[in-house]
N, C-alpha and C positions, 0 to 999 in steps of 0.2 A: 499730102496737103500741099495746096497750089502756093506759088511765090504771091500771088495777089493776096490770098489770104494771110499767109504769113507776113507780107508787111502791113496790112491791116490791122496784125493782131500788137503786131509792135506799136506801130502809132496809136493804140489804145494805151498800151501800157504807161508810154511817155505822156501822156495825157493824163491818166490816172495818177502818176506820181507827182505831177507837178501841179492840178488844177485847184484851185481852192474851192472850201464849200460856199453855200450862201450863207449871210451873215444869220445867225440867230437859228440856225437848223438844227440845232441840238442842246437846246438848252436845258434840258431834263424832261422830267415827268414827273409832275406832281402829285397823282395819284400814287404812283409807288416811292414817293419821296426822293428821288435819284435826281442828280444834276451833274452836269457835263463837267470835265475836269477845269480847274481855273489855275493859271499859274500864278505861283508865289514868287519864285524866285528863277531868270531874273527879273526886277522890278522895271517898269515903265523910264525910259531914260537913260538907265543903267548903260555903262558901259566896259564891254569884256575886252580882256587881251588876249590875243592870238597865242595858242601855247599854254594857255593857264587852265588849271581845273577848277570847274564851277560845278556845285551838286543842284542840278534843278530841282526844283520843289513844286508839288501843286497838290489842290485839294479838290476831292471829287465824293459823290456819292452814287456809282454807279448802277444802272440796272441788272437785275439777276439774270443770269443765263439760260436758258431754256434747257433741258436733260440732254446729255450727249453733245454740248456745245462749251467750248471753251472761252474765258475772258482773258482777251488779251487787249493791251495796250502798246503805242508805239510812237513816238516823237519824230515829227520832220522839221526843217528848216527853210525858210526863205531869207534871201536877203534882199529882196524888192519890195519892203514892206506888205507883203502876203499875197503879192498877184500870183507865184507859183511858189512849188516846194519841192524842188527838184533833191534834195538831200535828206536822206536817211538819218538820223543822228543816232536811235537805238535798235537793235535787235527786238526781237518779241518780249515786252514784260509782264509780268503777271497781274491780273487784275487787279489786286491790293497793293501795287507797287506806287510810289508816292514820291519817291527821290531817284536820281541817275548822276550820277559822277561823270561830267561831261569834259572832254578836252577840247576847247574852243579851237576850230578850226583856223587856219591863217587865208579864212576869207574875209577880210575889210569889208564892212556893210555899217551904213549910216540908220539904216530902217530894217534891221533884221526882226524876222517874227517866226516863233515855235509854233507848230500843229500840235495838239496832244491828242491823240486819235484813240480811240476805243471800240470795242465791240465783239461780237462772240462769232466765234467761227468753229468749223471742225476740230480735230484733233489734228496738230501740224504732221506734217509730212509728205513727200513727193512733191510731185510739180505744182506751182500755182500760175495760172497765166495772167492773173488778173482779181478785181472783185473785192475778196478780203473784206476789211471792215470800214470800205469806204463810207458805211451808214453814220461813222463815228466821228469823222472829220469837225477837228473844233479848233482853228485857228485864235491865236490869242493877239488878236490884232490893238488891244488895249494896253499891251506890254512890250510895245514896241523897244529895243534894246540896239545898242552899238556894238560892231565888232571891231576894234583897232589893232592894225598888225604892231608886230614886235621881235624881238631875236630871240625868242623861245623855240625849245625844239617844238616839232611838228611833222605830221605824215601828211601829205595829200592824198585827194580822192584818187581812186583807180580810172585811168583813161585808158579805152579800149579799143583795139585795133582788129576790126573782124570784117568780114564778109555779110553783107544786111541778111542774108540767111544762110548760115553755118550748118555743118551737118557732123555727126560723130567722125571724130580722128582728124578734122581740120584743126589747125593752130589759129590760138588766138596771140595778140600781144598786148601786154597791160602794162603800164607804164604808170609813174606818179612821181611828184617831187617831193623832198623831206630835207627837213634838216635836224639831224638826230647825232646826239654826242654820245659815246660809250656804246655805241652800237653790236650788239651780235649779230641780228641777222635780220630781213624782213619775212613775213610772213604773207603769202597770198592767198585771200580767204575767197570760196566761192560759195553761191546762195541760188538755190533753186525756190525758192519760196519768199520774193521781194525783200529779201534781207531779213527774214525773221530768223533763222538760223544760218550758220557758216559751218565751212568744212575746209579745211586746209589744201589747197591746191598746190602750192610749190613754196619752197623760201628761196632766198638769195641775199646775197649782200650790196646788189646793185638795185639800182633804182628802175628796175624794167626785170620784164621776166614774158615766155612762151610759154602756154600752155595747150594740152593736147584736149579737144572736147572728148569727153567721155563716150561710151555706146549708150547713149539713153537720150532718143529723140522726143519733141515736144515739150521741153523744158526752157526756160528764161531764164537767164544767167544774169546776177549782177555780181560786182566786187567789192572786197576792201582791202586795205592794206594795214598792217600791224608791224610797227617795227618792236621788236622784242630787244632789250638792252642787256647788259653783262652783268645786271644783278636780276634779272629776271622779270622785273616788271617791262610792260607794256605801253605803247602810245598806238591807239587805231585811230584810222580815218574814219571821217563821214562817208556814206555809201552815195555816189552820185546815179540816181535812178534811171536817167538819161542815158545812161551808159548800158547799154543791153547787148546781150548776146543771145539771139532766137535760134535753136536750132532742131532742125526735121530731117525728116528722111530724104534720102537722095532720088 
């Protein structure tokens, strides 16, 4: 694969991760009785505190998936009123999920918006270069809320240092900011399916790590960080979908 094509793929993935949908694009289907998800909590104008746990709640009557396809949901976050959605809040959620316990990130914002994405896709597994459930983007513009900074514990999103086009065997630098009491260690997790599912890439007590890319070309990696506390509980970061590592053959 040429470097020019790799660059185009990476640019397309950033756009797919951050661009919002047109208003009213997924209002449901009257013929099937389906309706797109509607956010219940947080409500419009609510102020959330960074580091606190909040249970996201929504309601929906989702359309059935065709044979062989899996229904799934994802939640993304915007800090600019819904113009871009660079942060992924959840992994792949079941089609019948209507709640998610969310540790509010240390990302102060006056006009935060969540995007309740849904759709049908093939069974998960393997590298996903893009696409996915873009047909189910569903920004909750009417439920704008704010995020206030605090002194509560948090883990920041992973920031990546790597070549624009990397190769198997190359090293990737990963760093993050955090404030965690009673820390046992951090886990750095990698995903090749846009954050749908993760595998542990390594662990450390520092707030940075280097990782060697596996012998698997054609994948785009994203990362998140989890603080594992002394009592076994976890604090996980959101996923910054602009921090991509594309792996190609030499």
